[in-house]
NUFILO-98613 format. One record per residue (C-alpha): x, y, z; chain. Coordinates in steps of 0.2 Angstrom, whole numbers. Each point is the difference from the previous one (the first is absolute). Example, Ala and Ser with C-alpha at 12.3 -4.5 7.8 and 13.67 -1.06 7.14 Angstrom:
% residues 2
u: 62; v: -22; w: 39; cadena: A $
u: 6; v: 17; w: -3; cadena: A $
***
This chain:
% residues 597
u: -48; v: -206; w: 6; cadena: A $
u: 0; v: -5; w: -18; cadena: A $
u: 12; v: -7; w: -12; cadena: A $
u: -2; v: -3; w: -18; cadena: A $
u: -18; v: 4; w: 0; cadena: A $
u: -5; v: -10; w: 14; cadena: A $
u: -8; v: 2; w: 18; cadena: A $
u: 1; v: -10; w: 16; cadena: A $
u: -15; v: -11; w: 6; cadena: A $
u: -13; v: 10; w: 6; cadena: A $
u: 0; v: 0; w: 21; cadena: A $
u: -16; v: 5; w: 7; cadena: A $
u: 7; v: 3; w: 19; cadena: A $
u: 14; v: 11; w: -7; cadena: A $
u: -13; v: 9; w: -10; cadena: A $
u: -10; v: 4; w: 13; cadena: A $
u: 12; v: 6; w: 12; cadena: A $
u: 9; v: 10; w: -13; cadena: A $
u: -13; v: 7; w: -11; cadena: A $
u: -17; v: -1; w: 9; cadena: A $
u: 7; v: 7; w: 15; cadena: A $
u: 9; v: 14; w: -10; cadena: A $
u: -16; v: 4; w: -10; cadena: A $
u: -12; v: 0; w: 15; cadena: A $
u: 12; v: 11; w: 10; cadena: A $
u: -1; v: 14; w: -13; cadena: A $
u: -19; v: 0; w: -2; cadena: A $
u: -2; v: -12; w: -14; cadena: A $
u: 4; v: -3; w: -18; cadena: A $
u: -3; v: 18; w: -5; cadena: A $
u: 16; v: 4; w: 9; cadena: A $
u: 10; v: -14; w: -9; cadena: A $
u: 4; v: -6; w: -18; cadena: A $
u: -4; v: -15; w: -12; cadena: A $
u: 19; v: -7; w: 2; cadena: A $
u: -2; v: 0; w: 20; cadena: A $
u: -18; v: -7; w: -1; cadena: A $
u: 6; v: -14; w: -11; cadena: A $
u: 17; v: -2; w: 8; cadena: A $
u: 10; v: 3; w: -15; cadena: A $
u: 15; v: 8; w: -2; cadena: A $
u: 0; v: 18; w: -8; cadena: A $
u: 18; v: 1; w: -7; cadena: A $
u: -3; v: -16; w: -8; cadena: A $
u: -18; v: 2; w: -5; cadena: A $
u: 6; v: 0; w: -19; cadena: A $
u: 12; v: -14; w: 0; cadena: A $
u: -13; v: -13; w: 7; cadena: A $
u: -9; v: -11; w: -12; cadena: A $
u: -19; v: 3; w: -1; cadena: A $
u: -3; v: -18; w: 4; cadena: A $
u: 9; v: 2; w: 17; cadena: A $
u: -9; v: 15; w: 4; cadena: A $
u: -16; v: -7; w: -5; cadena: A $
u: 4; v: -15; w: 12; cadena: A $
u: 4; v: 12; w: 15; cadena: A $
u: -17; v: 10; w: -3; cadena: A $
u: -10; v: -16; w: 0; cadena: A $
u: 9; v: -6; w: 16; cadena: A $
u: -3; v: 17; w: 9; cadena: A $
u: -17; v: 0; w: -6; cadena: A $
u: -4; v: -17; w: 7; cadena: A $
u: 8; v: 5; w: 17; cadena: A $
u: -11; v: 14; w: 1; cadena: A $
u: -15; v: -10; w: -2; cadena: A $
u: 6; v: -10; w: 15; cadena: A $
u: 3; v: 15; w: 11; cadena: A $
u: -17; v: 8; w: -3; cadena: A $
u: -6; v: -5; w: 17; cadena: A $
u: 16; v: 3; w: 8; cadena: A $
u: -3; v: 10; w: 18; cadena: A $
u: 13; v: 14; w: -5; cadena: A $
u: 2; v: 2; w: -17; cadena: A $
u: -17; v: -4; w: -6; cadena: A $
u: -4; v: 18; w: -5; cadena: A $
u: 17; v: 3; w: -9; cadena: A $
u: -3; v: -16; w: -10; cadena: A $
u: -17; v: 3; w: -5; cadena: A $
u: 7; v: 18; w: -6; cadena: A $
u: 13; v: -9; w: -11; cadena: A $
u: -12; v: -12; w: -7; cadena: A $
u: -10; v: 14; w: -6; cadena: A $
u: 13; v: 9; w: -9; cadena: A $
u: 8; v: -17; w: -8; cadena: A $
u: -10; v: 0; w: -16; cadena: A $
u: 6; v: 19; w: -3; cadena: A $
u: 18; v: -3; w: 2; cadena: A $
u: 4; v: -19; w: -3; cadena: A $
u: -3; v: -1; w: -20; cadena: A $
u: 13; v: 15; w: -1; cadena: A $
u: 13; v: -8; w: 12; cadena: A $
u: -2; v: -16; w: -11; cadena: A $
u: 10; v: 8; w: -16; cadena: A $
u: 17; v: 7; w: -1; cadena: A $
u: -6; v: 16; w: -8; cadena: A $
u: -11; v: 1; w: 14; cadena: A $
u: 12; v: -3; w: 13; cadena: A $
u: 11; v: 15; w: -7; cadena: A $
u: -14; v: 12; w: 0; cadena: A $
u: -5; v: -4; w: 18; cadena: A $
u: 18; v: 0; w: 6; cadena: A $
u: 2; v: 17; w: -6; cadena: A $
u: -14; v: 6; w: 9; cadena: A $
u: 5; v: -11; w: 16; cadena: A $
u: 17; v: 7; w: 2; cadena: A $
u: -7; v: 17; w: 0; cadena: A $
u: -13; v: -3; w: 12; cadena: A $
u: 13; v: -8; w: 12; cadena: A $
u: 11; v: 14; w: -1; cadena: A $
u: -15; v: 11; w: 6; cadena: A $
u: -6; v: -10; w: 13; cadena: A $
u: 18; v: -1; w: 6; cadena: A $
u: 2; v: 18; w: 1; cadena: A $
u: -17; v: 2; w: 9; cadena: A $
u: 4; v: -13; w: 13; cadena: A $
u: 16; v: 9; w: 4; cadena: A $
u: -8; v: 19; w: 0; cadena: A $
u: -1; v: 0; w: 19; cadena: A $
u: 18; v: -6; w: 3; cadena: A $
u: 7; v: 12; w: -13; cadena: A $
u: -10; v: 14; w: 8; cadena: A $
u: 9; v: -4; w: 16; cadena: A $
u: 16; v: -2; w: -5; cadena: A $
u: -1; v: 18; w: -9; cadena: A $
u: -6; v: 8; w: 16; cadena: A $
u: 15; v: -8; w: 10; cadena: A $
u: 13; v: 6; w: -14; cadena: A $
u: -7; v: 17; w: -1; cadena: A $
u: 1; v: 1; w: 21; cadena: A $
u: 17; v: -8; w: 3; cadena: A $
u: 8; v: 1; w: -16; cadena: A $
u: -1; v: -20; w: -2; cadena: A $
u: -7; v: -14; w: 10; cadena: A $
u: 5; v: -2; w: 17; cadena: A $
u: 5; v: -17; w: 4; cadena: A $
u: -11; v: -1; w: 16; cadena: A $
u: -15; v: 3; w: -11; cadena: A $
u: 3; v: -16; w: -12; cadena: A $
u: -9; v: -12; w: 13; cadena: A $
u: -16; v: 11; w: 0; cadena: A $
u: 0; v: 2; w: -19; cadena: A $
u: 2; v: -19; w: -2; cadena: A $
u: -14; v: -3; w: 12; cadena: A $
u: -10; v: 12; w: -10; cadena: A $
u: 4; v: -9; w: -16; cadena: A $
u: -6; v: -16; w: 7; cadena: A $
u: -15; v: 6; w: 6; cadena: A $
u: -3; v: 7; w: -19; cadena: A $
u: 4; v: -17; w: -7; cadena: A $
u: 17; v: 4; w: -7; cadena: A $
u: 14; v: -12; w: 0; cadena: A $
u: 18; v: 3; w: 7; cadena: A $
u: 7; v: 0; w: -19; cadena: A $
u: -13; v: 13; w: -5; cadena: A $
u: 5; v: 10; w: 16; cadena: A $
u: 19; v: -1; w: -3; cadena: A $
u: -2; v: 6; w: -18; cadena: A $
u: -9; v: 15; w: 6; cadena: A $
u: 12; v: 3; w: 13; cadena: A $
u: 14; v: -1; w: -12; cadena: A $
u: -6; v: 17; w: -8; cadena: A $
u: 5; v: 8; w: 17; cadena: A $
u: 15; v: 4; w: 10; cadena: A $
u: -1; v: -9; w: 17; cadena: A $
u: 7; v: 10; w: 14; cadena: A $
u: 9; v: -11; w: 12; cadena: A $
u: -3; v: -1; w: 18; cadena: A $
u: 11; v: 10; w: 12; cadena: A $
u: 5; v: 13; w: -13; cadena: A $
u: -9; v: 15; w: -2; cadena: A $
u: -8; v: 6; w: -16; cadena: A $
u: 11; v: 11; w: -10; cadena: A $
u: -7; v: 19; w: 0; cadena: A $
u: -11; v: 1; w: -14; cadena: A $
u: 1; v: 13; w: -14; cadena: A $
u: -16; v: -7; w: -7; cadena: A $
u: -7; v: 18; w: 1; cadena: A $
u: 13; v: 9; w: -7; cadena: A $
u: 2; v: -13; w: -15; cadena: A $
u: -19; v: 1; w: -3; cadena: A $
u: 1; v: 19; w: -1; cadena: A $
u: 14; v: -2; w: -11; cadena: A $
u: -10; v: -11; w: -12; cadena: A $
u: -15; v: 12; w: 1; cadena: A $
u: 11; v: 15; w: -5; cadena: A $
u: 7; v: -9; w: -14; cadena: A $
u: -17; v: -4; w: -5; cadena: A $
u: -6; v: 18; w: 1; cadena: A $
u: 16; v: 7; w: -9; cadena: A $
u: -5; v: -11; w: -15; cadena: A $
u: -18; v: 5; w: 0; cadena: A $
u: 4; v: 18; w: -1; cadena: A $
u: 15; v: -2; w: -13; cadena: A $
u: -13; v: -12; w: -10; cadena: A $
u: 14; v: -13; w: -1; cadena: A $
u: 4; v: -18; w: 9; cadena: A $
u: 4; v: 3; w: 17; cadena: A $
u: 19; v: -3; w: 5; cadena: A $
u: 1; v: -19; w: 6; cadena: A $
u: 12; v: 6; w: 15; cadena: A $
u: 9; v: 14; w: 7; cadena: A $
u: 15; v: -7; w: -10; cadena: A $
u: -11; v: 1; w: -16; cadena: A $
u: -5; v: 18; w: 5; cadena: A $
u: 18; v: 5; w: 0; cadena: A $
u: 4; v: -11; w: -16; cadena: A $
u: 13; v: -11; w: 9; cadena: A $
u: 0; v: -18; w: 1; cadena: A $
u: -6; v: -9; w: 14; cadena: A $
u: 14; v: 1; w: 15; cadena: A $
u: 10; v: 13; w: -8; cadena: A $
u: 14; v: 7; w: 11; cadena: A $
u: -4; v: 13; w: 13; cadena: A $
u: 11; v: 13; w: -9; cadena: A $
u: -10; v: -1; w: -16; cadena: A $
u: -16; v: 1; w: 9; cadena: A $
u: 6; v: 15; w: 9; cadena: A $
u: 5; v: 8; w: -17; cadena: A $
u: -15; v: -3; w: -9; cadena: A $
u: -10; v: 4; w: 15; cadena: A $
u: 9; v: 18; w: 1; cadena: A $
u: -3; v: 4; w: -19; cadena: A $
u: -18; v: -5; w: 0; cadena: A $
u: -3; v: 11; w: 16; cadena: A $
u: 8; v: 14; w: -8; cadena: A $
u: -11; v: -3; w: -16; cadena: A $
u: -15; v: 0; w: 11; cadena: A $
u: 4; v: 16; w: 9; cadena: A $
u: -1; v: 9; w: -17; cadena: A $
u: -18; v: -4; w: -1; cadena: A $
u: -15; v: 8; w: 6; cadena: A $
u: -8; v: -5; w: 17; cadena: A $
u: -14; v: -13; w: -4; cadena: A $
u: -5; v: -18; w: 4; cadena: A $
u: 13; v: -7; w: -11; cadena: A $
u: 15; v: 9; w: 8; cadena: A $
u: -6; v: -4; w: 17; cadena: A $
u: -1; v: -18; w: -6; cadena: A $
u: 17; v: 1; w: -6; cadena: A $
u: 7; v: 6; w: 16; cadena: A $
u: -9; v: -12; w: 10; cadena: A $
u: 8; v: -15; w: -11; cadena: A $
u: 18; v: 8; w: 0; cadena: A $
u: -3; v: 0; w: 19; cadena: A $
u: -3; v: -19; w: 0; cadena: A $
u: 15; v: -2; w: -11; cadena: A $
u: 10; v: 8; w: 14; cadena: A $
u: -8; v: -10; w: 13; cadena: A $
u: -1; v: -17; w: -8; cadena: A $
u: 14; v: -2; w: -13; cadena: A $
u: 14; v: 13; w: 7; cadena: A $
u: -2; v: 0; w: 19; cadena: A $
u: -10; v: -16; w: 2; cadena: A $
u: 1; v: -18; w: -6; cadena: A $
u: -2; v: -2; w: -18; cadena: A $
u: -1; v: -18; w: 0; cadena: A $
u: -15; v: 2; w: 12; cadena: A $
u: -8; v: 11; w: -13; cadena: A $
u: 3; v: -12; w: -14; cadena: A $
u: -7; v: -14; w: 11; cadena: A $
u: -17; v: 11; w: 1; cadena: A $
u: -1; v: 1; w: -18; cadena: A $
u: 3; v: -18; w: -3; cadena: A $
u: -16; v: -4; w: 13; cadena: A $
u: -10; v: 11; w: -11; cadena: A $
u: 7; v: -9; w: -17; cadena: A $
u: -5; v: -17; w: 9; cadena: A $
u: -17; v: 5; w: 3; cadena: A $
u: -1; v: 7; w: -18; cadena: A $
u: 6; v: -15; w: -9; cadena: A $
u: -8; v: -13; w: 11; cadena: A $
u: -16; v: -1; w: -12; cadena: A $
u: 10; v: 1; w: -16; cadena: A $
u: 11; v: -16; w: 7; cadena: A $
u: -16; v: -10; w: 5; cadena: A $
u: -8; v: 3; w: -17; cadena: A $
u: 16; v: -6; w: -9; cadena: A $
u: 3; v: -15; w: 10; cadena: A $
u: -18; v: -5; w: 0; cadena: A $
u: 1; v: -8; w: -17; cadena: A $
u: 18; v: -3; w: -2; cadena: A $
u: 2; v: -8; w: 17; cadena: A $
u: 18; v: 8; w: 1; cadena: A $
u: 7; v: 17; w: -3; cadena: A $
u: 7; v: -1; w: -17; cadena: A $
u: 15; v: 7; w: -6; cadena: A $
u: -10; v: 13; w: -11; cadena: A $
u: -11; v: 5; w: 13; cadena: A $
u: 15; v: 1; w: 13; cadena: A $
u: 9; v: 11; w: -12; cadena: A $
u: -15; v: 11; w: -3; cadena: A $
u: -4; v: 1; w: 19; cadena: A $
u: 18; v: 4; w: 5; cadena: A $
u: 0; v: 14; w: -12; cadena: A $
u: -16; v: 6; w: 8; cadena: A $
u: 6; v: -1; w: 16; cadena: A $
u: 16; v: 11; w: -3; cadena: A $
u: -11; v: 13; w: -10; cadena: A $
u: -10; v: 1; w: 17; cadena: A $
u: 16; v: 6; w: 8; cadena: A $
u: 11; v: -16; w: 6; cadena: A $
u: 16; v: -3; w: -3; cadena: A $
u: 4; v: -18; w: -8; cadena: A $
u: 3; v: -9; w: 15; cadena: A $
u: -16; v: 6; w: 9; cadena: A $
u: -10; v: -3; w: -16; cadena: A $
u: 7; v: -17; w: -1; cadena: A $
u: -5; v: -5; w: 19; cadena: A $
u: -17; v: 7; w: -2; cadena: A $
u: -4; v: -14; w: -15; cadena: A $
u: 9; v: -13; w: 10; cadena: A $
u: -12; v: 4; w: 14; cadena: A $
u: -16; v: 0; w: -9; cadena: A $
u: 4; v: -16; w: -9; cadena: A $
u: 3; v: -7; w: 17; cadena: A $
u: -18; v: 6; w: 6; cadena: A $
u: -8; v: -8; w: -14; cadena: A $
u: 11; v: -15; w: 1; cadena: A $
u: 6; v: -1; w: -18; cadena: A $
u: 17; v: -1; w: -8; cadena: A $
u: 10; v: 14; w: -7; cadena: A $
u: 7; v: -2; w: -17; cadena: A $
u: 14; v: 12; w: -5; cadena: A $
u: 10; v: 0; w: -17; cadena: A $
u: 17; v: -2; w: 2; cadena: A $
u: 12; v: 8; w: -11; cadena: A $
u: 5; v: -11; w: -15; cadena: A $
u: -11; v: -14; w: 6; cadena: A $
u: -18; v: -5; w: 1; cadena: A $
u: -11; v: 4; w: 14; cadena: A $
u: 1; v: -10; w: 17; cadena: A $
u: -9; v: 1; w: 17; cadena: A $
u: 9; v: 13; w: 11; cadena: A $
u: -10; v: -6; w: 16; cadena: A $
u: -14; v: -11; w: 2; cadena: A $
u: -13; v: 0; w: 15; cadena: A $
u: -8; v: -17; w: -5; cadena: A $
u: 5; v: -14; w: -13; cadena: A $
u: -3; v: 3; w: -18; cadena: A $
u: -17; v: -6; w: -6; cadena: A $
u: -3; v: -10; w: -16; cadena: A $
u: -1; v: 9; w: -15; cadena: A $
u: -17; v: 9; w: -2; cadena: A $
u: -13; v: -4; w: -15; cadena: A $
u: 1; v: 12; w: -14; cadena: A $
u: -9; v: 17; w: 5; cadena: A $
u: -16; v: 4; w: -7; cadena: A $
u: -15; v: 12; w: 3; cadena: A $
u: 3; v: 15; w: 13; cadena: A $
u: 16; v: -8; w: 5; cadena: A $
u: 8; v: 3; w: -16; cadena: A $
u: -6; v: 17; w: -3; cadena: A $
u: 6; v: 4; w: 17; cadena: A $
u: 18; v: -6; w: -5; cadena: A $
u: 0; v: 10; w: -16; cadena: A $
u: -5; v: 15; w: 10; cadena: A $
u: 15; v: -2; w: 12; cadena: A $
u: 11; v: -3; w: -15; cadena: A $
u: -6; v: 16; w: -8; cadena: A $
u: 4; v: 8; w: 15; cadena: A $
u: 17; v: -6; w: 2; cadena: A $
u: 3; v: 6; w: -18; cadena: A $
u: -7; v: 18; w: 3; cadena: A $
u: -15; v: -2; w: -9; cadena: A $
u: -14; v: 5; w: 12; cadena: A $
u: -13; v: 3; w: -14; cadena: A $
u: 2; v: -17; w: -6; cadena: A $
u: -1; v: -7; w: 18; cadena: A $
u: -15; v: 9; w: 2; cadena: A $
u: -8; v: -10; w: -14; cadena: A $
u: 4; v: -16; w: 7; cadena: A $
u: -6; v: 5; w: 17; cadena: A $
u: -17; v: 4; w: -8; cadena: A $
u: 0; v: -17; w: -9; cadena: A $
u: 4; v: -9; w: 16; cadena: A $
u: -14; v: 9; w: 9; cadena: A $
u: -12; v: -6; w: -15; cadena: A $
u: 7; v: -18; w: 0; cadena: A $
u: -2; v: -2; w: 19; cadena: A $
u: -17; v: 9; w: 0; cadena: A $
u: 5; v: 12; w: 14; cadena: A $
u: 13; v: 9; w: 10; cadena: A $
u: 10; v: -13; w: 8; cadena: A $
u: 14; v: 6; w: 13; cadena: A $
u: 15; v: -4; w: -11; cadena: A $
u: -9; v: 8; w: -15; cadena: A $
u: -3; v: 15; w: 12; cadena: A $
u: 18; v: 2; w: 5; cadena: A $
u: 6; v: 0; w: -18; cadena: A $
u: -14; v: 12; w: -4; cadena: A $
u: 6; v: 12; w: 15; cadena: A $
u: 18; v: -1; w: -6; cadena: A $
u: -5; v: 6; w: -19; cadena: A $
u: -11; v: 14; w: 7; cadena: A $
u: 15; v: 7; w: 12; cadena: A $
u: 13; v: -2; w: -15; cadena: A $
u: -13; v: 9; w: -11; cadena: A $
u: -2; v: 14; w: 13; cadena: A $
u: 19; v: 1; w: 1; cadena: A $
u: 4; v: 0; w: -18; cadena: A $
u: -11; v: 16; w: -2; cadena: A $
u: 8; v: 8; w: 14; cadena: A $
u: 18; v: -5; w: -7; cadena: A $
u: -6; v: 7; w: -18; cadena: A $
u: -4; v: 17; w: 8; cadena: A $
u: 17; v: -1; w: 9; cadena: A $
u: 9; v: -4; w: -18; cadena: A $
u: -10; v: 13; w: -9; cadena: A $
u: 2; v: 14; w: 13; cadena: A $
u: 20; v: -5; w: 1; cadena: A $
u: 3; v: -2; w: -19; cadena: A $
u: -9; v: 19; w: -3; cadena: A $
u: 11; v: 8; w: 12; cadena: A $
u: 16; v: -11; w: -5; cadena: A $
u: 2; v: -10; w: 16; cadena: A $
u: 5; v: -14; w: -9; cadena: A $
u: 7; v: -10; w: 15; cadena: A $
u: -16; v: 1; w: 9; cadena: A $
u: -10; v: -5; w: -17; cadena: A $
u: 12; v: -14; w: -2; cadena: A $
u: -4; v: -8; w: 18; cadena: A $
u: -19; v: 3; w: -3; cadena: A $
u: 1; v: -9; w: -18; cadena: A $
u: 11; v: -15; w: 5; cadena: A $
u: -12; v: -4; w: 14; cadena: A $
u: -14; v: 2; w: -15; cadena: A $
u: 9; v: -12; w: -11; cadena: A $
u: 2; v: -11; w: 15; cadena: A $
u: -18; v: -1; w: 5; cadena: A $
u: -12; v: 8; w: -14; cadena: A $
u: 9; v: 1; w: -16; cadena: A $
u: -16; v: -3; w: -11; cadena: A $
u: -8; v: 16; w: 8; cadena: A $
u: 3; v: 13; w: -11; cadena: A $
u: 3; v: 20; w: 6; cadena: A $
u: -13; v: 13; w: -1; cadena: A $
u: 4; v: 4; w: -18; cadena: A $
u: 3; v: -18; w: -5; cadena: A $
u: 18; v: 0; w: 5; cadena: A $
u: 9; v: -17; w: 1; cadena: A $
u: 10; v: -2; w: 16; cadena: A $
u: 14; v: -8; w: -7; cadena: A $
u: 2; v: 13; w: -14; cadena: A $
u: -1; v: 14; w: 13; cadena: A $
u: 12; v: -9; w: 12; cadena: A $
u: 12; v: -2; w: -16; cadena: A $
u: 0; v: 19; w: -2; cadena: A $
u: 3; v: 4; w: 18; cadena: A $
u: 15; v: -12; w: 1; cadena: A $
u: 7; v: 9; w: -15; cadena: A $
u: -2; v: 16; w: 7; cadena: A $
u: 10; v: -6; w: 17; cadena: A $
u: 13; v: -8; w: -11; cadena: A $
u: 2; v: 16; w: -10; cadena: A $
u: 1; v: 10; w: 17; cadena: A $
u: 13; v: -12; w: 7; cadena: A $
u: 11; v: 3; w: -16; cadena: A $
u: -2; v: 19; w: 1; cadena: A $
u: 5; v: -1; w: 18; cadena: A $
u: 16; v: -9; w: -4; cadena: A $
u: 4; v: 12; w: -12; cadena: A $
u: -4; v: 14; w: 12; cadena: A $
u: 11; v: -5; w: 14; cadena: A $
u: 15; v: 0; w: -12; cadena: A $
u: -3; v: 19; w: -1; cadena: A $
u: 5; v: 12; w: 13; cadena: A $
u: -7; v: 17; w: 9; cadena: A $
u: -15; v: 9; w: -7; cadena: A $
u: 1; v: -11; w: -16; cadena: A $
u: -2; v: -16; w: 10; cadena: A $
u: -15; v: 8; w: 11; cadena: A $
u: -10; v: 6; w: -16; cadena: A $
u: 2; v: -17; w: -8; cadena: A $
u: -6; v: -9; w: 16; cadena: A $
u: -15; v: 14; w: -1; cadena: A $
u: -2; v: -6; w: -18; cadena: A $
u: -3; v: -19; w: 6; cadena: A $
u: -13; v: 4; w: 13; cadena: A $
u: -8; v: 11; w: -12; cadena: A $
u: -3; v: -16; w: -10; cadena: A $
u: -3; v: -13; w: 14; cadena: A $
u: -6; v: 11; w: 15; cadena: A $
u: 2; v: -15; w: 13; cadena: A $
u: 18; v: -5; w: -5; cadena: A $
u: 6; v: -4; w: 17; cadena: A $
u: 20; v: -2; w: -4; cadena: A $
u: 0; v: 16; w: -10; cadena: A $
u: -10; v: 9; w: 15; cadena: A $
u: 13; v: -8; w: 12; cadena: A $
u: 14; v: 9; w: -12; cadena: A $
u: -8; v: 16; w: 0; cadena: A $
u: -2; v: -1; w: 20; cadena: A $
u: 18; v: -3; w: 2; cadena: A $
u: 3; v: 15; w: -11; cadena: A $
u: -9; v: 10; w: 12; cadena: A $
u: -10; v: 18; w: -2; cadena: A $
u: 8; v: 16; w: 3; cadena: A $
u: -13; v: 9; w: 11; cadena: A $
u: -8; v: 17; w: -2; cadena: A $
u: 10; v: 15; w: 9; cadena: A $
u: -4; v: 17; w: 5; cadena: A $
u: -16; v: -2; w: 7; cadena: A $
u: -8; v: 17; w: 4; cadena: A $
u: -18; v: 5; w: 5; cadena: A $
u: -8; v: 17; w: -5; cadena: A $
u: -15; v: 4; w: 11; cadena: A $
u: -15; v: 7; w: -9; cadena: A $
u: -16; v: 7; w: 6; cadena: A $
u: -10; v: -15; w: -6; cadena: A $
u: 14; v: -13; w: 5; cadena: A $
u: 17; v: -3; w: -6; cadena: A $
u: 12; v: -4; w: -15; cadena: A $
u: 13; v: -13; w: 2; cadena: A $
u: 15; v: 0; w: -13; cadena: A $
u: 15; v: -9; w: -1; cadena: A $
u: 15; v: -3; w: -12; cadena: A $
u: -2; v: -16; w: -10; cadena: A $
u: 9; v: -17; w: 1; cadena: A $
u: 15; v: -2; w: -11; cadena: A $
u: -3; v: -18; w: -3; cadena: A $
u: -4; v: -4; w: -18; cadena: A $
u: -17; v: -4; w: -7; cadena: A $
u: -18; v: 5; w: 5; cadena: A $
u: -1; v: 5; w: 18; cadena: A $
u: -15; v: 4; w: 10; cadena: A $
u: -2; v: 8; w: 17; cadena: A $
u: -11; v: -5; w: 14; cadena: A $
u: -4; v: 15; w: 13; cadena: A $
u: -4; v: -3; w: 18; cadena: A $
u: -7; v: 12; w: 13; cadena: A $
u: 9; v: -3; w: 18; cadena: A $
u: -11; v: 6; w: 14; cadena: A $
u: 7; v: 6; w: 16; cadena: A $
u: -4; v: -18; w: 7; cadena: A $
u: 11; v: -9; w: -13; cadena: A $
u: -14; v: -7; w: -9; cadena: A $
u: 1; v: 0; w: -20; cadena: A $
u: -14; v: 6; w: -12; cadena: A $
u: 2; v: -2; w: -18; cadena: A $
u: -1; v: 16; w: -10; cadena: A $
u: 1; v: -7; w: -19; cadena: A $
u: 13; v: -7; w: -13; cadena: A $
u: 7; v: 11; w: -14; cadena: A $
u: 13; v: -1; w: -13; cadena: A $
u: 1; v: 18; w: 3; cadena: A $
u: 12; v: 8; w: 12; cadena: A $
u: -13; v: 9; w: 11; cadena: A $
u: -17; v: -4; w: 7; cadena: A $
u: -13; v: 10; w: 9; cadena: A $
u: -8; v: -5; w: 16; cadena: A $
u: -17; v: 8; w: 4; cadena: A $
u: -2; v: -9; w: 17; cadena: A $
u: -4; v: 12; w: 15; cadena: A $
u: 11; v: 2; w: 14; cadena: A $
u: 19; v: 0; w: 0; cadena: A $
u: 11; v: -16; w: -3; cadena: A $
u: 15; v: -3; w: 10; cadena: A $
u: 9; v: -4; w: -16; cadena: A $
u: -1; v: -7; w: -17; cadena: A $
u: 9; v: -16; w: -7; cadena: A $
u: 3; v: -4; w: -18; cadena: A $
u: 3; v: -17; w: -6; cadena: A $
u: 8; v: -2; w: -18; cadena: A $
u: -5; v: -17; w: -8; cadena: A $
u: 5; v: -8; w: -16; cadena: A $
u: -8; v: -16; w: -7; cadena: A $
u: -8; v: -2; w: 17; cadena: A $
u: 17; v: 1; w: 10; cadena: A $
u: 0; v: 13; w: 13; cadena: A $
u: 15; v: 11; w: 4; cadena: A $
u: 2; v: 6; w: 18; cadena: A $
u: -12; v: 13; w: 5; cadena: A $
u: 6; v: 18; w: 0; cadena: A $
u: -8; v: 12; w: 13; cadena: A $
u: -3; v: 18; w: 2; cadena: A $
u: 3; v: 11; w: 14; cadena: A $
u: -14; v: 6; w: 10; cadena: A $
u: -16; v: 6; w: -10; cadena: A $
u: 2; v: 20; w: -4; cadena: A $
u: 19; v: -1; w: 0; cadena: A $
u: 3; v: 3; w: -19; cadena: A $
u: 17; v: -5; w: 1; cadena: A $
u: -1; v: -14; w: 11; cadena: A $
u: 5; v: -14; w: -12; cadena: A $
u: 7; v: -16; w: 8; cadena: A $
u: 12; v: -14; w: -6; cadena: A $
u: -9; v: -16; w: -4; cadena: A $
u: -4; v: -11; w: 14; cadena: A $
u: 8; v: -17; w: -2; cadena: A $
u: -3; v: -16; w: 8; cadena: A $
u: 10; v: -16; w: 2; cadena: A $
u: -11; v: -8; w: -14; cadena: A $
u: 0; v: 14; w: -12; cadena: A $
u: 8; v: -2; w: -18; cadena: A $
u: 17; v: 9; w: -4; cadena: A $
u: -2; v: 15; w: -12; cadena: A $
u: 3; v: -4; w: -19; cadena: A $
***
């Protein structure tokens, strides 16, 4: 509308059709703002000269005077004349317009969200029912939007947030119920452990998104074996359910479909954060893009899906995406609308909010919280973009508390790989949050990485050895780093020799089970199971001795003894029928059992 601080000549007829009609339709100037009332461009308010703005205000005021008796617009004109003295003086100065512009941006954003609330709710219901928006529902939705005063552009923007199911193609069978249950189970498991919940089933298995099925099977089986060693409780039941979901979704099912469901969750989670980022910048800057890309990947996505989430959100908000090419300067990767002129320097709450987002990108969440407080004070209240950044800060602080609990517990039990994962996330998003004893995340991460490097070197040395000496060296590595997976894999390859000669001596008040020890080197413990006549196994206990008493009443069909070294199980060995003191059986081997040492 304006160039070089000028405005076109005021056109009363055009003003009546564009401004008076719109303000009247919304219920009066209370549902408008000074820039619309005086027909001034919001984005260019700071660039306009005070003289040009004053001339426009005077022309609009004179037009109102002529319209005081208009049969249709008399009421809205009188209402605008009543507030003229309160808002016109501030609009006549550059600083005043900047102050009003900041509030107007937030007010328009709020009004826009309220206008689309009904349409958004209708779209959500369709997605919940059909897994997307059926094509044959679009005409009805458009009529609904039109009746609510929404234009096609706004309708299409909202529709782009959801998948459209084309006519003639049945909606795919929905696994939404399974996916929702998986999300709920992961959340509950995190609560029971007092840690941040796993972002996905792949994260639960400590595998990258899209890992091949064989690796998924191996990690699932190892986790299931460890879970069976635990006492029956809610946590064990949750892990069993989640591992069953791994089988259904990642092994026997469609892993890409599962990751697409995770993508949908991440899309929803990041929408408000992208909205806050682009509100001031009018684009998704390279810094914001890199930061949000990391967040999307931390939420369980592979890089390609994470990039597609950011591209989709940028398209929804109609802003270009700027990425930083290797060895170059940032350039737009995609644009949904032409570039806008350079904005005036930021001030007020816009500037504080930009500083808050920059602090979040740098992993300084406490500094970001301080800037959010300053933005709120400058704005005189909690505006939607400020609330979005505040909510992000609160979520990161809650996550930091959980990550610190995980890290401290892992370091205390020498699980340095687990500690490193938690600390790397802390350094990325909350490196200025100290630990419960004032620890530095960077310092503790350096220590954990040093222990892992030492374990790598010790493993390399152990693999040069042979026989019992090699196995003892591997056990020493695990004693220093309990979750060093390459060492555990080497020990698994070595196998564990089973117990032998299992026998049962029946006593008046129960039975005594005894056996010959495993010949494997290093500390070995033994898990004893009572096998009923129906084949069900119940734990009797765990010991490092070579006998254990069972005080349970009733005869057992037989007993099983499982030798374990460093959590790696040997094939179970079974007795003969209870009461047969000499009924020792050979180890029961399975196709998946490890070979004896």
